[in-house]
DSSP file (Angstrom, degrees, kcal/mol; ACC not computed):
  #  RESIDUE AA STRUCTURE BP1 BP2  ACC     N-H-->O    O-->H-N    N-H-->O    O-->H-N    TCO  KAPPA ALPHA  PHI   PSI    X-CA   Y-CA   Z-CA
    1    1 A M              0   0    0      0, 0.0    11,-0.8     0, 0.0     2,-0.4   0.000 360.0 360.0 360.0 142.2  -16.0   -6.7  -10.0
    2    2 A T  E     -A   11   0A   0      9,-0.2     2,-0.4     7,-0.0     9,-0.2  -0.900 360.0-170.7-113.6 137.5  -13.0   -4.5  -10.8
    3    3 A N  E     -A   10   0A   0      7,-2.7     7,-2.9    -2,-0.4     2,-0.3  -0.993  14.2-171.1-128.6 125.7  -13.1   -0.7  -10.6
    4    4 A S  E     +A    9   0A   0     -2,-0.4     2,-0.3     5,-0.2     5,-0.2  -0.866  16.0 143.4-119.7 146.3  -10.0    1.0  -12.1
    5    5 A S  E >   -A    8   0A   0      3,-1.8     3,-1.3    -2,-0.3    -2,-0.0  -0.912  65.0 -80.7-156.9-175.2   -8.9    4.6  -12.0
    6    6 A L  T 3  S+     0   0    0     -2,-0.3     3,-0.1     1,-0.2    -2,-0.0   0.697 126.0  60.1 -66.3 -18.3   -5.8    6.7  -11.7
    7    7 A L  T 3  S-     0   0    0      1,-0.3    -1,-0.2   105,-0.1     2,-0.2   0.377 121.6 -88.9 -89.1   3.3   -5.9    6.2   -8.0
    8    8 A G  E <   -A    5   0A   0     -3,-1.3    -3,-1.8   104,-0.2     2,-0.4  -0.722  46.6 -66.6 120.0-172.2   -5.6    2.4   -8.3
    9    9 A T  E     -AB   4 111A   0    102,-2.2   102,-3.2    -2,-0.2     2,-0.4  -0.959  35.1-164.6-125.4 137.3   -7.7   -0.7   -8.8
   10   10 A E  E     +AB   3 110A   0     -7,-2.9    -7,-2.7    -2,-0.4     2,-0.3  -0.972   7.7 179.6-125.2 142.5  -10.2   -2.2   -6.5
   11   11 A T  E     -AB   2 109A   0     98,-2.5    98,-3.3    -2,-0.4    -9,-0.2  -0.924  34.4-105.5-133.6 159.5  -11.8   -5.7   -6.6
   12   12 A D        -     0   0    0    -11,-0.8    96,-0.1    -2,-0.3    95,-0.1  -0.704  25.1-141.0 -83.9 132.6  -14.3   -7.6   -4.4
   13   13 A P        -     0   0    0      0, 0.0    -1,-0.1     0, 0.0     3,-0.1   0.607  36.3-114.8 -73.7  -8.1  -12.5  -10.3   -2.3
   14   14 A G  S    S+     0   0    0      1,-0.1     2,-0.3     0, 0.0    -2,-0.1   0.315  89.0  44.7  97.0 -14.7  -15.2  -12.8   -2.8
   15   15 A Y  S    S-     0   0    0     92,-0.1    -1,-0.1     0, 0.0     0, 0.0  -0.956  91.6 -93.9-153.7 170.6  -16.3  -13.0    0.9
   16   16 A V        -     0   0    0     -2,-0.3    91,-0.0    -3,-0.1     2,-0.0  -0.820  44.5-131.5 -93.5 115.8  -16.9  -10.6    3.8
   17   17 A P        -     0   0    0      0, 0.0    -1,-0.0     0, 0.0     0, 0.0  -0.266  22.9-109.3 -64.7 150.8  -13.7  -10.2    5.8
   18   18 A T     >  -     0   0    0      1,-0.1     4,-2.8     4,-0.0     5,-0.2  -0.234  32.0-103.8 -68.9 167.6  -13.9  -10.6    9.6
   19   19 A S  H  > S+     0   0    0      1,-0.2     4,-2.1     2,-0.2     5,-0.1   0.884 123.3  51.2 -61.7 -38.8  -13.6   -7.5   11.8
   20   20 A E  H  > S+     0   0    0      2,-0.2     4,-2.9     1,-0.2    -1,-0.2   0.921 109.8  49.3 -63.9 -46.3  -10.1   -8.5   12.7
   21   21 A E  H  > S+     0   0    0      1,-0.2     4,-2.4     2,-0.2    -2,-0.2   0.923 111.3  49.0 -57.8 -48.2   -9.2   -9.0    9.1
   22   22 A K  H  X S+     0   0    0     -4,-2.8     4,-2.2     2,-0.2    -1,-0.2   0.891 111.6  49.4 -60.2 -41.3  -10.6   -5.6    8.1
   23   23 A T  H  X S+     0   0    0     -4,-2.1     4,-2.5    -5,-0.2    -2,-0.2   0.954 112.1  47.7 -69.7 -44.9   -8.7   -3.9   11.0
   24   24 A L  H  X S+     0   0    0     -4,-2.9     4,-2.1     2,-0.2    -2,-0.2   0.889 110.2  52.2 -60.0 -38.7   -5.5   -5.5   10.1
   25   25 A A  H  X S+     0   0    0     -4,-2.4     4,-0.7     2,-0.2    -2,-0.2   0.908 112.1  47.0 -60.0 -43.0   -5.9   -4.6    6.4
   26   26 A I  H >X S+     0   0    0     -4,-2.2     4,-2.8     1,-0.2     3,-0.8   0.902 111.3  50.0 -60.8 -44.1   -6.5   -1.0    7.4
   27   27 A L  H 3X S+     0   0    0     -4,-2.5     4,-1.9     1,-0.2     5,-0.2   0.837 100.4  64.3 -65.4 -37.6   -3.6   -1.0    9.6
   28   28 A S  H 3< S+     0   0    0     -4,-2.1    -1,-0.2    -5,-0.2    -2,-0.2   0.783 115.5  32.1 -57.9 -27.2   -1.3   -2.4    6.9
   29   29 A H  H X< S+     0   0    0     -3,-0.8     3,-1.3    -4,-0.7     4,-0.4   0.872 119.4  46.3 -99.8 -50.2   -1.9    0.8    5.0
   30   30 A V  H >< S+     0   0    0     -4,-2.8     3,-1.5     1,-0.3     4,-0.2   0.839 103.8  62.0 -66.7 -32.2   -2.3    3.6    7.5
   31   31 A L  T >X S+     0   0    0     -4,-1.9     4,-3.2    -5,-0.3     3,-1.4   0.681  86.6  76.3 -68.6 -13.9    0.6    2.6    9.7
   32   32 A C  H <> S+     0   0    0     -3,-1.3     4,-1.6     1,-0.3    -1,-0.3   0.808  82.3  67.4 -61.8 -29.0    2.9    3.3    6.7
   33   33 A L  H <4 S+     0   0    0     -3,-1.5    -1,-0.3    -4,-0.4    -2,-0.2   0.707 118.4  20.4 -70.3 -15.4    2.4    7.0    7.3
   34   34 A V  H <4 S+     0   0    0     -3,-1.4    -2,-0.2    -4,-0.2    -1,-0.2   0.575 136.5  31.1-119.9 -26.3    4.4    6.6   10.6
   35   35 A A  H >< S-     0   0    0     -4,-3.2     3,-1.5     1,-0.3     4,-0.2   0.377  85.1-152.4-121.0   6.5    6.4    3.3   10.2
   36   36 A G  T 3<  -     0   0    0     -4,-1.6     3,-0.4    -5,-0.3    -1,-0.3  -0.313  69.0 -15.6  62.3-137.6    7.1    3.1    6.6
   37   37 A F  T 3> S+     0   0    0      1,-0.2     4,-1.4     2,-0.1    -1,-0.2   0.616 121.9  79.2 -75.2 -12.9    7.5   -0.4    5.1
   38   38 A V  H <> S+     0   0    0     -3,-1.5     4,-2.6     2,-0.2     5,-0.2   0.895  87.4  56.1 -67.6 -41.2    8.0   -2.1    8.6
   39   39 A A  H  > S+     0   0    0     -3,-0.4     4,-2.3    -4,-0.2     5,-0.2   0.957 112.1  39.5 -61.9 -54.9    4.2   -2.1    9.5
   40   40 A P  H  > S+     0   0    0      0, 0.0     4,-2.0     0, 0.0    -1,-0.2   0.800 113.8  56.1 -65.3 -24.6    3.0   -4.1    6.4
   41   41 A L  H  X S+     0   0    0     -4,-1.4     4,-2.9     2,-0.2     5,-0.3   0.962 111.7  42.3 -69.2 -51.4    6.1   -6.3    6.5
   42   42 A V  H  X S+     0   0    0     -4,-2.6     4,-1.7     1,-0.2     5,-0.2   0.907 116.7  47.2 -65.8 -42.2    5.3   -7.4   10.1
   43   43 A I  H  X S+     0   0    0     -4,-2.3     4,-2.6    -5,-0.2    -1,-0.2   0.909 113.3  50.7 -60.9 -43.7    1.5   -7.8    9.4
   44   44 A Y  H  X S+     0   0    0     -4,-2.0     4,-1.7    -5,-0.2    -2,-0.2   0.909 110.2  47.0 -62.1 -47.6    2.3   -9.7    6.3
   45   45 A L  H  < S+     0   0    0     -4,-2.9    -1,-0.2     1,-0.2     4,-0.2   0.841 116.5  45.2 -67.8 -30.1    4.7  -12.1    8.0
   46   46 A I  H  < S+     0   0    0     -4,-1.7    -2,-0.2    -5,-0.3     3,-0.2   0.891 126.9  25.1 -78.5 -39.7    2.3  -12.8   10.9
   47   47 A K  H >X S+     0   0    0     -4,-2.6     4,-2.2    -5,-0.2     3,-0.9   0.402  85.5 106.1-112.1   5.4   -0.9  -13.2    8.9
   48   48 A K  T 3< S+     0   0    0     -4,-1.7    -1,-0.1     1,-0.3    -3,-0.1   0.792  90.9  35.9 -59.8 -31.1    0.2  -14.4    5.5
   49   49 A D  T 34 S+     0   0    0     -4,-0.2    -1,-0.3    -3,-0.2    -2,-0.1   0.562 118.9  51.3 -93.9  -8.1   -0.9  -18.0    6.0
   50   50 A E  T <4 S+     0   0    0     -3,-0.9    -2,-0.2     1,-0.2    -1,-0.1   0.773 114.0  27.5 -97.5 -33.6   -4.0  -17.2    8.0
   51   51 A S     X  -     0   0    0     -4,-2.2     4,-2.8     1,-0.1    -1,-0.2  -0.913  49.2-166.6-142.9 112.3   -5.9  -14.6    6.0
   52   52 A P  H  > S+     0   0    0      0, 0.0     4,-2.0     0, 0.0     5,-0.1   0.818  96.2  53.6 -63.9 -28.3   -5.8  -14.1    2.2
   53   53 A Y  H  > S+     0   0    0      2,-0.2     4,-1.8     1,-0.2     5,-0.1   0.946 113.5  41.1 -71.8 -50.3   -7.5  -10.7    2.6
   54   54 A V  H  > S+     0   0    0      1,-0.2     4,-2.9     2,-0.2     5,-0.2   0.881 114.6  52.6 -63.1 -39.9   -4.9   -9.4    5.1
   55   55 A S  H  X S+     0   0    0     -4,-2.8     4,-2.5    -8,-0.3     5,-0.2   0.928 108.1  49.9 -60.7 -46.0   -2.1  -11.0    3.1
   56   56 A A  H  X S+     0   0    0     -4,-2.0     4,-2.2     2,-0.2    -1,-0.2   0.897 114.3  44.7 -61.0 -43.4   -3.2   -9.3   -0.1
   57   57 A H  H  X S+     0   0    0     -4,-1.8     4,-2.7     2,-0.2     5,-0.2   0.937 115.4  47.4 -66.6 -44.2   -3.4   -5.8    1.6
   58   58 A A  H  X S+     0   0    0     -4,-2.9     4,-2.5     2,-0.2    -2,-0.2   0.900 112.2  48.9 -65.2 -41.0   -0.2   -6.2    3.4
   59   59 A K  H  X S+     0   0    0     -4,-2.5     4,-3.2    -5,-0.2     5,-0.2   0.937 113.5  46.9 -59.1 -49.8    1.7   -7.4    0.3
   60   60 A E  H  X S+     0   0    0     -4,-2.2     4,-2.4     2,-0.2    -2,-0.2   0.924 113.8  47.9 -64.4 -44.7    0.3   -4.5   -1.8
   61   61 A S  H  X S+     0   0    0     -4,-2.7     4,-2.6     2,-0.2    -1,-0.2   0.940 113.1  49.2 -60.9 -46.3    1.2   -1.9    1.0
   62   62 A L  H  X S+     0   0    0     -4,-2.5     4,-2.3     1,-0.2    -2,-0.2   0.941 111.3  48.4 -63.3 -49.2    4.6   -3.4    1.3
   63   63 A N  H  X S+     0   0    0     -4,-3.2     4,-2.5     1,-0.2    53,-0.4   0.928 112.6  48.9 -57.2 -43.4    5.2   -3.4   -2.5
   64   64 A F  H  X S+     0   0    0     -4,-2.4     4,-2.6    -5,-0.2    -1,-0.2   0.927 110.6  49.8 -66.0 -40.4    4.1    0.2   -2.7
   65   65 A Q  H  X S+     0   0    0     -4,-2.6     4,-2.0     2,-0.2    -1,-0.2   0.882 110.7  49.6 -64.0 -40.1    6.3    1.3    0.1
   66   66 A I  H  X S+     0   0    0     -4,-2.3     4,-2.2     2,-0.2    -1,-0.2   0.921 111.2  50.7 -61.8 -45.5    9.3   -0.4   -1.4
   67   67 A T  H  X S+     0   0    0     -4,-2.5     4,-2.7     1,-0.2    -2,-0.2   0.905 108.7  51.1 -59.2 -44.4    8.4    1.4   -4.7
   68   68 A L  H  X S+     0   0    0     -4,-2.6     4,-2.5     2,-0.2    -1,-0.2   0.891 108.6  51.4 -61.3 -38.9    8.2    4.8   -3.0
   69   69 A W  H  X S+     0   0    0     -4,-2.0     4,-2.6     2,-0.2    -2,-0.2   0.898 109.7  50.5 -63.6 -40.6   11.7    4.2   -1.3
   70   70 A I  H  X S+     0   0    0     -4,-2.2     4,-2.4     2,-0.2    -2,-0.2   0.952 111.3  47.8 -62.6 -50.9   13.1    3.4   -4.7
   71   71 A A  H  X S+     0   0    0     -4,-2.7     4,-2.4     1,-0.2    -2,-0.2   0.923 113.2  48.1 -58.2 -43.9   11.6    6.6   -6.2
   72   72 A I  H  X S+     0   0    0     -4,-2.5     4,-1.6    -5,-0.2    -1,-0.2   0.936 111.1  51.0 -64.3 -43.5   12.9    8.7   -3.3
   73   73 A F  H  X S+     0   0    0     -4,-2.6     4,-1.4     2,-0.2    -2,-0.2   0.894 109.7  50.3 -58.5 -46.2   16.4    7.2   -3.6
   74   74 A I  H  X S+     0   0    0     -4,-2.4     4,-0.7     1,-0.2     3,-0.5   0.927 111.9  47.6 -61.5 -45.9   16.5    7.9   -7.4
   75   75 A L  H  < S+     0   0    0     -4,-2.4     3,-0.3     1,-0.2    -1,-0.2   0.797 106.2  57.8 -68.1 -25.7   15.5   11.5   -6.7
   76   76 A L  H  < S+     0   0    0     -4,-1.6    -1,-0.2     1,-0.2    -2,-0.2   0.818 104.4  52.0 -72.0 -31.1   18.1   11.9   -4.0
   77   77 A I  H  < S+     0   0    0     -4,-1.4    -1,-0.2    -3,-0.5    -2,-0.2   0.574  90.0  89.2 -88.3  -5.8   20.9   10.9   -6.4
   78   78 A I  S  X>S-     0   0    0     -4,-0.7     4,-0.9    -3,-0.3     5,-0.6  -0.797  86.9-120.9 -89.0 113.4   19.9   13.5   -9.0
   79   79 A P  T  45S-     0   0    0      0, 0.0     2,-2.6     0, 0.0     3,-0.5  -0.189  72.1 -26.4 -58.7 144.9   21.6   16.8   -8.1
   80   80 A F  T  >5S+     0   0    0      1,-0.3     4,-1.7    -4,-0.1     5,-0.2  -0.253 133.1  57.6  55.0 -63.8   19.5   19.8   -7.4
   81   81 A L  H  >5S+     0   0    0     -2,-2.6     4,-1.8     1,-0.2    -1,-0.3   0.884 104.2  54.3 -70.3 -34.4   16.3   19.0   -9.4
   82   82 A G  H  <5S+     0   0    0     -4,-0.9     4,-0.3    -3,-0.5    -1,-0.2   0.891 107.5  48.3 -61.1 -38.7   15.8   15.7   -7.5
   83   83 A W  H  4<S+     0   0    0     -5,-0.6     3,-0.5     1,-0.2    -1,-0.2   0.823 111.2  51.2 -73.3 -26.5   15.9   17.4   -4.2
   84   84 A I  H  < S+     0   0    0     -4,-1.7     3,-0.5     1,-0.2    -2,-0.2   0.837 114.1  43.8 -71.1 -30.8   13.4   20.0   -5.4
   85   85 A L  S >< S+     0   0    0     -4,-1.8     3,-1.7     1,-0.2    -1,-0.2   0.360  82.2 103.7 -93.3   5.6   11.0   17.3   -6.7
   86   86 A L  T 3> S+     0   0    0     -3,-0.5     4,-1.0    -4,-0.3    -1,-0.2   0.803  72.2  64.0 -62.5 -27.0   11.4   15.1   -3.5
   87   87 A W  H 3> S+     0   0    0     -3,-0.5     4,-2.5    -4,-0.2    -1,-0.3   0.756  88.1  72.6 -69.7 -24.7    7.9   16.3   -2.3
   88   88 A V  H <> S+     0   0    0     -3,-1.7     4,-2.5     2,-0.2     5,-0.2   0.915  98.9  38.9 -64.2 -50.5    6.2   14.7   -5.2
   89   89 A P  H  > S+     0   0    0      0, 0.0     4,-2.6     0, 0.0    -1,-0.2   0.858 116.4  55.8 -73.6 -26.6    6.4   10.9   -4.3
   90   90 A M  H  X S+     0   0    0     -4,-1.0     4,-2.0     2,-0.2    -2,-0.2   0.915 111.6  40.8 -55.4 -48.1    5.8   11.9   -0.7
   91   91 A L  H  X S+     0   0    0     -4,-2.5     4,-2.4     2,-0.2    -3,-0.2   0.922 118.0  46.8 -67.2 -48.6    2.6   13.7   -1.5
   92   92 A V  H  X S+     0   0    0     -4,-2.5     4,-2.6    -5,-0.2     5,-0.2   0.915 111.7  52.1 -55.6 -48.8    1.5   11.0   -4.0
   93   93 A G  H  X S+     0   0    0     -4,-2.6     4,-2.4    -5,-0.2     5,-0.2   0.923 110.3  48.3 -56.6 -48.1    2.4    8.2   -1.5
   94   94 A T  H  X S+     0   0    0     -4,-2.0     4,-2.3     1,-0.2    -1,-0.2   0.916 112.4  48.7 -62.0 -45.3    0.3    9.9    1.3
   95   95 A I  H  X S+     0   0    0     -4,-2.4     4,-2.0     1,-0.2    -1,-0.2   0.918 113.6  45.3 -65.7 -42.8   -2.7   10.4   -1.0
   96   96 A L  H  X S+     0   0    0     -4,-2.6     4,-2.6     2,-0.2    -1,-0.2   0.856 109.5  54.4 -66.8 -38.4   -2.6    6.8   -2.2
   97   97 A V  H  X S+     0   0    0     -4,-2.4     4,-2.7    -5,-0.2     5,-0.2   0.959 109.5  49.7 -63.4 -47.7   -2.1    5.3    1.3
   98   98 A I  H  X S+     0   0    0     -4,-2.3     4,-2.1     1,-0.2    -2,-0.2   0.911 112.3  47.4 -59.7 -40.2   -5.3    7.3    2.3
   99   99 A V  H  X S+     0   0    0     -4,-2.0     4,-2.2     2,-0.2    -1,-0.2   0.910 112.9  48.4 -67.8 -36.7   -7.2    5.9   -0.7
  100  100 A A  H  X S+     0   0    0     -4,-2.6     4,-2.4     2,-0.2    -2,-0.2   0.880 109.8  52.6 -69.8 -39.4   -6.0    2.3    0.1
  101  101 A T  H  X S+     0   0    0     -4,-2.7     4,-1.5     2,-0.2    -1,-0.2   0.890 111.6  46.0 -59.6 -44.8   -7.0    2.8    3.7
  102  102 A I  H  X S+     0   0    0     -4,-2.1     4,-0.8    -5,-0.2    -2,-0.2   0.929 112.8  49.9 -61.3 -50.4  -10.6    3.8    2.6
  103  103 A K  H ><>S+     0   0    0     -4,-2.2     5,-2.1     1,-0.2     3,-0.7   0.886 110.3  49.6 -66.0 -42.5  -10.9    1.0    0.1
  104  104 A S  H ><5S+     0   0    0     -4,-2.4     3,-1.1     1,-0.2    -1,-0.2   0.838 107.6  55.1 -68.2 -29.1   -9.8   -1.7    2.8
  105  105 A S  H 3<5S+     0   0    0     -4,-1.5    -1,-0.2     1,-0.2    -2,-0.2   0.683 103.5  54.9 -75.3 -13.9  -12.3   -0.3    5.1
  106  106 A E  T <<5S-     0   0    0     -4,-0.8    -1,-0.2    -3,-0.7    -2,-0.2   0.192 121.8-109.3 -93.5  13.3  -15.0   -0.8    2.4
  107  107 A N  T < 5S+     0   0    0     -3,-1.1     2,-0.3     1,-0.2    -3,-0.2   0.860  75.5 136.7  59.9  41.9  -13.9   -4.5    2.3
  108  108 A K      < -     0   0    0     -5,-2.1     2,-0.5   -96,-0.1    -1,-0.2  -0.842  58.3-122.8-112.6 152.7  -12.3   -4.1   -1.1
  109  109 A L  E     -B   11   0A   0    -98,-3.3   -98,-2.5    -2,-0.3     2,-0.4  -0.819  35.2-160.3 -86.5 133.8   -9.0   -5.4   -2.4
  110  110 A Y  E     -B   10   0A   0     -2,-0.5     2,-0.5  -100,-0.2  -100,-0.2  -0.939  14.3-163.8-124.6 137.8   -6.9   -2.5   -3.6
  111  111 A R  E     -B    9   0A   0   -102,-3.2  -102,-2.2    -2,-0.4   -54,-0.0  -0.986  22.8-129.2-121.2 130.4   -3.9   -2.3   -5.9
  112  112 A Y    >   -     0   0    0     -2,-0.5     3,-0.8  -104,-0.2  -104,-0.2  -0.484  24.3-117.9 -67.7 141.0   -1.8    0.7   -6.0
  113  113 A P  T 3  S+     0   0    0      0, 0.0    -1,-0.1     0, 0.0  -107,-0.0  -0.446  94.7  15.4 -72.1 156.3   -1.1    2.3   -9.4
  114  114 A L  T 3  S+     0   0    0      1,-0.2     2,-0.4    -2,-0.1    -2,-0.0   0.654  90.2 146.0  58.0  21.6    2.6    2.4  -10.5
  115  115 A S    <   -     0   0    0     -3,-0.8     2,-0.5   -48,-0.0    -1,-0.2  -0.767  50.3-130.0 -90.2 134.5    3.7   -0.1   -7.8
  116  116 A I        -     0   0    0    -53,-0.4     2,-1.5    -2,-0.4     3,-0.3  -0.712  18.8-139.3 -79.0 121.1    6.5   -2.6   -8.5
  117  117 A R        +     0   0    0     -2,-0.5   -57,-0.1     1,-0.2    -1,-0.1  -0.641  44.7 149.5 -89.3  84.5    5.2   -6.0   -7.5
  118  118 A L        +     0   0    0     -2,-1.5     2,-0.5     1,-0.1    -1,-0.2   0.825  64.8  51.0 -84.6 -39.4    8.3   -7.4   -5.8
  119  119 A I              0   0    0     -3,-0.3    -1,-0.1   -60,-0.2   -56,-0.1  -0.894 360.0 360.0-103.7 129.2    6.5   -9.7   -3.3
  120  120 A K              0   0    0     -2,-0.5    -1,-0.1    -3,-0.0   -60,-0.0   0.434 360.0 360.0-115.9 360.0    3.9  -11.8   -5.0
């Protein structure tokens, strides 16, 4: 079942993830608040062939972090106005990371809105 809103899309993974899978999925989102795209990248590279659940969360988190970095870079090159609006992607990113963390703790697959899917 798919549930969609402005805060993203959630789906049922089709099975109940193990405790380790759930923990790594949560970490792939929440660690972005302190480590940026590095945390989901490391988790993805380590677990991509072992767990489809962890892999999906780590890929989604990594794609969203890359999208955020692109948005921030674009704002930084716009004189004056870009610097004033720099807080917008940071605030939206933080809110969506929290939503993704909650959804992964509920054993749901989560898709960020407005995310460029570079890693498939």
